[in-house]
Structures are given as C-alpha cells and as structure tokens.
Backbone as JSON, one array per atom type, in Angstrom:
{
  "sequence": "XXXXXXXXXXXXXXXXXXXXXXXXXXXXXXXXXXXXXXXXXXXXXXXXXXXXXXXXXXXXXXXXXXXXXXXXXXXXXXXXXXXXXXXXXXXXXXXXXXXXXXXXXXXXXXXXXXXXXXXXXXXXXXXXXXXXXXXXXXXXXXXXXXXXXXXXXXXXX",
  "N": [[96.74, 10.7, 48.1], [94.41, 10.76, 48.15], [92.79, 8.22, 48.45], [92.41, 6.88, 51.11], [90.52, 7.35, 53.88], [89.83, 10.25, 55.53], [90.32, 11.35, 58.74], [89.03, 13.27, 61.7], [89.66, 14.43, 64.54], [89.17, 15.5, 67.84], [91.92, 16.88, 69.72], [94.39, 16.97, 72.1], [95.96, 20.21, 72.97], [98.71, 20.18, 73.29], [99.64, 17.68, 72.22], [101.58, 15.48, 70.67], [101.33, 15.32, 67.86], [99.74, 17.45, 67.31], [101.51, 19.37, 68.2], [103.32, 18.92, 66.07], [101.86, 19.63, 63.91], [101.32, 22.71, 64.35], [103.96, 23.42, 64.46], [104.56, 23.27, 61.59], [102.66, 24.86, 60.46], [103.73, 27.38, 61.74], [106.1, 27.42, 60.32], [105.46, 27.4, 57.63], [103.93, 29.72, 57.63], [105.88, 31.61, 58.18], [107.83, 31.39, 56.12], [106.1, 32.15, 53.89], [105.14, 34.78, 54.28], [105.37, 38.1, 53.81], [107.06, 39.65, 55.5], [108.08, 37.48, 57.1], [107.21, 35.44, 59.89], [106.69, 35.81, 63.35], [105.68, 33.52, 66.06], [105.09, 34.8, 68.1], [104.51, 37.43, 68.33], [102.13, 37.4, 67.26], [98.43, 37.35, 67.87], [97.53, 35.27, 70.59], [97.3, 31.96, 71.12], [97.17, 30.05, 73.09], [98.02, 26.67, 74.73], [96.15, 26.57, 76.88], [93.94, 28.27, 76.24], [93.15, 26.5, 74.19], [91.99, 24.4, 75.05], [89.14, 22.82, 76.27], [87.07, 24.29, 78.45], [87.55, 26.38, 76.9], [88.46, 26.11, 74.43], [89.35, 24.17, 71.34], [91.42, 21.86, 69.66], [91.63, 20.59, 66.61], [92.6, 17.62, 64.86], [93.6, 16.35, 61.78], [93.69, 13.2, 60.15], [95.23, 11.21, 57.87], [95.5, 7.55, 57.09], [96.49, 7.42, 59.85], [98.47, 9.24, 60.13], [99.24, 12.68, 60.93], [97.96, 15.18, 58.91], [96.85, 17.69, 58.83], [95.41, 20.66, 60.68], [93.41, 22.62, 62.92], [91.76, 25.09, 64.93], [89.93, 26.25, 67.73], [88.75, 29.06, 69.17], [87.0, 30.11, 72.08], [85.98, 33.16, 72.71], [84.11, 34.68, 74.14], [80.8, 35.96, 74.46], [79.18, 34.57, 72.85], [80.98, 34.72, 70.56], [83.57, 33.41, 68.6], [86.82, 32.24, 67.51], [88.64, 31.27, 64.72], [91.64, 29.51, 64.58], [95.05, 28.67, 63.94], [94.75, 27.12, 61.29], [95.95, 25.01, 59.13], [97.24, 22.94, 56.63], [99.18, 20.01, 55.55], [101.79, 20.04, 53.09], [101.46, 18.1, 51.29], [99.02, 17.09, 51.48], [97.33, 19.07, 50.52], [94.93, 20.38, 48.31], [93.21, 18.5, 48.21], [90.79, 19.04, 49.75], [91.11, 19.11, 52.59], [91.17, 20.9, 54.29], [88.72, 22.17, 54.15], [87.11, 20.31, 55.52], [88.36, 20.33, 57.85], [87.48, 22.85, 58.68], [84.77, 22.75, 58.49], [84.42, 20.74, 60.77], [85.2, 22.08, 62.95], [83.25, 24.23, 62.86], [81.33, 22.47, 63.64], [81.69, 21.66, 66.0], [81.48, 24.32, 67.58], [79.04, 25.09, 68.8], [79.2, 23.63, 71.21], [80.72, 25.16, 72.81], [79.06, 27.34, 73.11], [79.27, 29.14, 70.9], [78.19, 31.28, 68.51], [78.97, 32.72, 66.49], [81.62, 32.76, 64.32], [84.9, 34.11, 63.7], [87.8, 34.92, 61.96], [90.96, 35.77, 61.17], [93.23, 36.62, 58.54], [96.19, 36.76, 56.28], [97.28, 38.51, 53.45], [98.74, 36.99, 51.67], [97.78, 34.45, 51.79], [95.85, 33.34, 49.73], [94.82, 31.36, 49.06], [93.55, 30.05, 51.14], [91.65, 32.56, 51.86], [89.81, 32.29, 49.62], [88.72, 29.84, 50.08], [87.61, 30.41, 52.55], [85.59, 32.33, 52.14], [84.15, 30.51, 50.17], [82.88, 28.84, 52.18], [81.08, 30.51, 53.37], [81.82, 32.5, 54.73], [82.16, 35.87, 55.4], [83.94, 39.09, 54.36], [84.9, 41.39, 56.85], [85.0, 44.36, 58.85], [88.0, 45.19, 60.62], [88.45, 43.23, 63.64], [90.2, 42.97, 65.44], [93.76, 43.37, 66.45], [95.82, 42.08, 65.08], [98.9, 41.55, 63.81], [99.78, 40.51, 61.48], [97.59, 40.06, 59.75], [95.85, 40.9, 56.82], [93.15, 40.52, 56.03], [89.95, 40.12, 57.55], [87.27, 38.03, 58.51], [83.91, 36.67, 59.3], [81.4, 34.51, 60.47], [78.1, 33.82, 60.78], [76.53, 31.17, 62.71], [73.93, 30.57, 63.4]],
  "CA": [[96.29, 10.8, 49.02], [92.51, 10.76, 48.61], [92.58, 7.01, 48.65], [92.47, 6.66, 52.34], [89.46, 8.15, 54.58], [90.44, 11.36, 56.34], [89.48, 11.22, 59.93], [89.25, 14.31, 62.04], [89.21, 14.43, 66.12], [89.3, 16.62, 68.73], [92.96, 16.29, 70.37], [94.96, 17.76, 73.16], [96.71, 21.29, 72.26], [100.19, 19.94, 73.49], [100.32, 16.49, 71.78], [102.85, 15.54, 69.41], [100.68, 15.73, 66.54], [99.51, 18.92, 67.43], [103.08, 20.3, 68.0], [104.17, 18.89, 64.5], [101.21, 20.37, 63.03], [101.73, 24.07, 64.68], [105.68, 23.68, 63.77], [104.47, 23.28, 60.34], [102.14, 26.09, 60.39], [104.82, 28.36, 61.76], [107.08, 27.49, 59.18], [104.85, 27.72, 56.1], [104.09, 31.28, 57.48], [107.18, 32.28, 57.87], [108.29, 31.06, 54.39], [105.22, 32.86, 52.71], [104.76, 36.2, 54.53], [106.58, 39.15, 53.32], [108.12, 39.78, 56.74], [108.56, 36.29, 57.98], [105.91, 35.19, 60.94], [106.95, 35.43, 64.5], [104.35, 33.65, 66.6], [105.28, 35.75, 69.7], [104.07, 39.01, 67.88], [100.58, 37.17, 66.97], [97.45, 37.21, 68.89], [97.5, 34.29, 71.29], [96.45, 30.77, 70.76], [97.79, 29.02, 74.2], [97.14, 25.54, 75.13], [95.04, 26.81, 78.01], [92.94, 28.78, 75.36], [92.48, 25.69, 73.26], [91.56, 23.44, 75.92], [87.81, 22.97, 76.62], [85.84, 24.74, 77.94], [87.92, 27.54, 76.33], [88.59, 25.9, 73.11], [89.6, 22.81, 71.17], [92.28, 21.56, 68.76], [91.47, 19.17, 65.73], [93.93, 17.33, 63.9], [93.01, 15.35, 60.47], [94.79, 11.99, 59.81], [94.99, 9.89, 56.94], [96.47, 6.37, 57.67], [97.01, 7.45, 61.36], [99.11, 10.21, 60.11], [98.5, 13.96, 60.75], [97.88, 16.1, 57.65], [96.2, 19.31, 59.24], [94.88, 20.85, 62.18], [92.62, 23.75, 63.08], [91.38, 25.15, 66.55], [88.78, 27.1, 67.91], [89.13, 29.84, 70.62], [86.18, 31.07, 72.49], [86.26, 34.67, 73.13], [83.15, 35.14, 74.85], [79.61, 36.66, 74.26], [78.88, 33.84, 71.45], [81.89, 34.55, 69.7], [84.8, 32.38, 68.69], [88.01, 32.55, 66.59], [89.34, 30.11, 64.1], [93.16, 29.71, 64.82], [95.98, 27.73, 63.48], [94.25, 26.33, 60.17], [96.88, 24.59, 58.38], [97.19, 21.53, 55.8], [100.2, 19.85, 55.08], [101.82, 20.27, 51.66], [101.29, 16.58, 50.48], [97.51, 17.02, 51.39], [96.61, 20.24, 49.9], [94.45, 20.38, 47.03], [92.6, 17.63, 48.47], [89.42, 19.38, 50.64], [91.26, 18.59, 53.88], [91.12, 22.13, 54.95], [87.59, 22.54, 54.29], [86.76, 19.34, 56.3], [88.77, 20.82, 59.07], [86.88, 24.17, 58.65], [83.42, 22.14, 58.94], [84.5, 20.25, 62.0], [85.47, 23.37, 63.75], [82.03, 24.7, 63.06], [80.56, 21.54, 64.05], [82.1, 21.89, 67.4], [81.24, 25.59, 67.93], [77.78, 24.93, 69.57], [79.36, 23.32, 72.58], [81.25, 25.99, 73.19], [78.34, 28.58, 72.96], [79.62, 30.23, 69.82], [77.29, 31.53, 67.16], [79.83, 33.45, 65.46], [83.02, 32.52, 64.19], [85.63, 34.95, 63.15], [88.91, 34.52, 61.67], [91.92, 36.62, 60.38], [94.44, 36.03, 57.24], [97.34, 37.4, 55.74], [97.05, 38.76, 52.07], [99.53, 36.02, 50.79], [97.04, 33.33, 51.7], [94.84, 33.57, 48.81], [93.85, 29.69, 49.03], [92.5, 30.46, 52.55], [90.57, 33.45, 51.62], [89.1, 31.59, 48.81], [88.09, 28.44, 50.91], [86.57, 31.1, 53.75], [84.77, 32.86, 51.1], [83.02, 29.54, 49.9], [82.33, 28.04, 53.06], [79.99, 31.22, 53.91], [82.14, 33.75, 55.87], [82.28, 37.31, 54.82], [84.84, 39.86, 54.79], [84.36, 42.46, 57.85], [85.99, 45.43, 59.26], [89.18, 44.36, 61.46], [88.22, 43.0, 64.85], [91.5, 42.63, 66.3], [95.1, 43.87, 65.96], [96.55, 40.91, 64.43], [99.79, 42.3, 63.04], [100.07, 39.82, 60.35], [96.33, 40.02, 59.03], [95.18, 41.8, 56.29], [91.66, 40.47, 55.89], [89.15, 39.87, 58.71], [86.08, 37.3, 57.99], [83.07, 36.61, 59.89], [80.38, 34.09, 59.77], [77.03, 33.61, 61.93], [76.26, 29.95, 62.67], [72.62, 30.45, 63.83]],
  "C": [[94.92, 10.65, 49.39], [92.13, 9.29, 48.49], [92.1, 6.24, 49.91], [91.5, 7.49, 52.98], [90.36, 9.22, 55.3], [89.51, 11.32, 57.81], [89.97, 12.6, 60.79], [88.74, 14.47, 63.22], [89.91, 15.57, 66.78], [90.94, 16.13, 69.55], [93.78, 17.44, 71.44], [95.91, 18.82, 72.47], [98.57, 21.24, 72.58], [100.44, 18.31, 73.04], [101.28, 16.46, 70.76], [102.64, 15.85, 68.2], [100.34, 17.12, 66.38], [100.71, 19.96, 67.33], [103.5, 20.34, 66.66], [103.21, 19.81, 63.79], [101.4, 22.12, 63.19], [102.85, 24.21, 64.25], [105.41, 23.86, 62.19], [103.72, 24.69, 59.73], [102.9, 27.25, 60.59], [105.75, 28.82, 60.7], [106.56, 27.94, 57.8], [104.62, 29.5, 56.27], [105.09, 31.96, 57.36], [108.1, 32.56, 56.46], [107.25, 32.16, 53.36], [104.88, 34.2, 53.07], [105.77, 37.29, 54.24], [107.65, 39.51, 54.28], [108.45, 38.56, 57.65], [107.3, 36.3, 58.98], [106.9, 34.73, 62.33], [105.87, 35.17, 65.49], [104.31, 34.3, 68.06], [104.71, 36.95, 69.59], [102.76, 38.55, 67.34], [99.83, 37.08, 68.1], [97.49, 35.38, 69.65], [96.77, 33.18, 71.05], [97.08, 29.55, 71.87], [96.88, 27.86, 74.23], [95.82, 25.99, 75.9], [93.83, 27.45, 77.04], [92.57, 27.84, 74.4], [92.27, 24.76, 73.59], [89.99, 23.71, 76.3], [87.95, 23.46, 78.53], [86.23, 26.07, 77.24], [87.88, 27.57, 74.74], [88.84, 24.34, 72.71], [90.67, 23.07, 70.02], [91.59, 20.38, 67.76], [92.56, 18.96, 64.94], [93.02, 16.13, 62.81], [94.02, 14.57, 60.39], [94.41, 11.42, 58.66], [96.05, 8.95, 57.52], [97.03, 6.65, 58.92], [98.08, 8.58, 61.15], [98.65, 11.56, 60.12], [98.86, 14.65, 59.61], [97.42, 17.46, 57.73], [95.66, 19.33, 60.32], [94.04, 22.33, 61.92], [92.29, 23.79, 64.58], [90.68, 26.41, 66.51], [89.27, 27.5, 69.25], [87.9, 30.38, 71.01], [86.58, 32.13, 73.11], [85.32, 35.62, 73.9], [81.99, 35.97, 74.09], [79.25, 35.89, 72.87], [79.82, 33.94, 70.47], [83.38, 33.53, 69.75], [85.55, 32.79, 67.61], [88.22, 31.22, 66.26], [90.91, 30.26, 64.12], [93.63, 28.29, 64.08], [95.45, 26.7, 62.4], [95.36, 26.29, 59.45], [97.05, 22.9, 57.83], [98.88, 21.07, 55.28], [100.61, 19.82, 53.6], [101.1, 18.88, 50.71], [99.65, 16.31, 50.33], [96.79, 17.99, 51.06], [96.28, 19.87, 48.75], [93.0, 19.14, 47.12], [90.68, 17.77, 49.4], [89.8, 18.97, 52.09], [91.03, 20.01, 54.82], [89.48, 22.66, 55.05], [86.9, 21.44, 55.07], [87.3, 20.02, 57.6], [88.03, 22.05, 59.39], [85.37, 23.56, 59.29], [83.34, 21.58, 60.08], [84.39, 20.88, 63.07], [84.12, 23.97, 63.78], [80.87, 23.89, 63.58], [80.57, 21.59, 65.53], [81.5, 23.31, 68.37], [80.19, 25.78, 68.91], [78.23, 24.69, 71.13], [80.09, 23.97, 73.36], [80.62, 27.58, 73.15], [78.77, 29.59, 72.03], [78.63, 30.15, 69.03], [77.61, 32.51, 66.49], [81.07, 33.28, 65.66], [83.73, 33.61, 63.29], [87.04, 34.57, 62.81], [89.91, 35.57, 61.04], [92.97, 36.08, 59.36], [95.1, 37.03, 56.72], [96.66, 37.41, 53.85], [97.66, 37.71, 51.13], [98.8, 34.87, 50.56], [95.96, 33.14, 50.86], [93.79, 32.1, 48.83], [92.91, 30.1, 49.88], [91.5, 31.25, 52.44], [89.52, 32.94, 50.59], [87.96, 30.52, 49.55], [87.12, 29.19, 52.09], [85.41, 31.58, 53.21], [83.53, 31.74, 50.67], [82.34, 28.67, 50.8], [81.2, 29.45, 53.97], [80.49, 32.6, 54.82], [82.63, 34.86, 54.92], [83.03, 38.45, 55.35], [83.9, 41.11, 55.88], [85.35, 43.51, 57.92], [87.17, 44.54, 60.33], [88.6, 44.55, 62.74], [88.89, 42.64, 66.06], [92.75, 43.54, 65.56], [96.14, 43.19, 65.46], [97.8, 41.48, 63.65], [99.98, 41.8, 61.59], [98.76, 39.62, 59.31], [95.91, 41.52, 58.06], [93.72, 41.96, 55.78], [91.04, 39.55, 57.04], [87.83, 39.07, 58.11], [85.15, 36.93, 59.1], [82.14, 35.31, 59.66], [79.49, 33.48, 61.04], [76.72, 32.19, 61.47], [75.09, 29.66, 62.89], [71.84, 30.94, 62.75]]
}
C-alpha cells in the first residue's frame, strides 16, 4: 500500500468515490458502535453543507482508487467541524488519516475557519489517538451528537 503515492484532493460530496467512502464510513461505524449507527440520527453533513462556501470533502487516492475521506463543515463564527473521517481497512496504519486531517486543516482558512472541532465515539480509540497527536485537545461537549463520547478542538491560528 505504501509503494505508490497518496493523492488527496477536494471532491464533490455527491461523487461516486465520495458516496463509496461515506458508505464505508457508515458500515464501519454500524459494525463498531455498541448500538450500531444510523446516519439519520447523527448530526447532519449534507452535500449542501459540504460544498463551498459551506464546506468541502477530500478524497485520498492511491493508484487512482479511493482509500479514504474526510469533510470540513463551516458552522460560523470562525468555527468548523471535521466530519466523515474514514480510511479503508486495507489502507489503515499507513498515515492516510493523518494526511487527510492535515489537508482539511490546510483548507480551513479558505472557509474563514480558525478553530476546528470534532467529536468521536469511545470505540474509535485509533481516531482519538490520531487527533491528540495532531494537537486536538479534549473539550466539553459542544453539540448533542448521540454517538459521541469525546469532543475535541484545535485552534489553527
């Protein structure tokens, strides 16, 4: 998996690769979460919310094949949220998630975002570790995401 370069680019939230990645994300969460996962019960990340000027989706590819995704959602007042972070099983452990997160942070100023937030489930220990290593600090809950147990924030400026 590491032999070929990783390319991460902004993509339409309704593209075939974005839908494939989001489906993988939903499937993985449903399998890993104690009570399953229903995207309809989660805080929204609609195509409109993930399209400029409101947000963006990035897709990571190796050899032209999607292997991961992440999204940025501007919520106003300089705050944005990281949504839909996911890496395909065969690409895990190679820094793909870290690179997707870095790309989203790089894009944030284009959306006038100076603080990024995210929430995650207690079962996603790998994600929690990655966020902490990337400088995110755990904070008090800032939303009512029913699947979240941990909330994180990072000032970009």
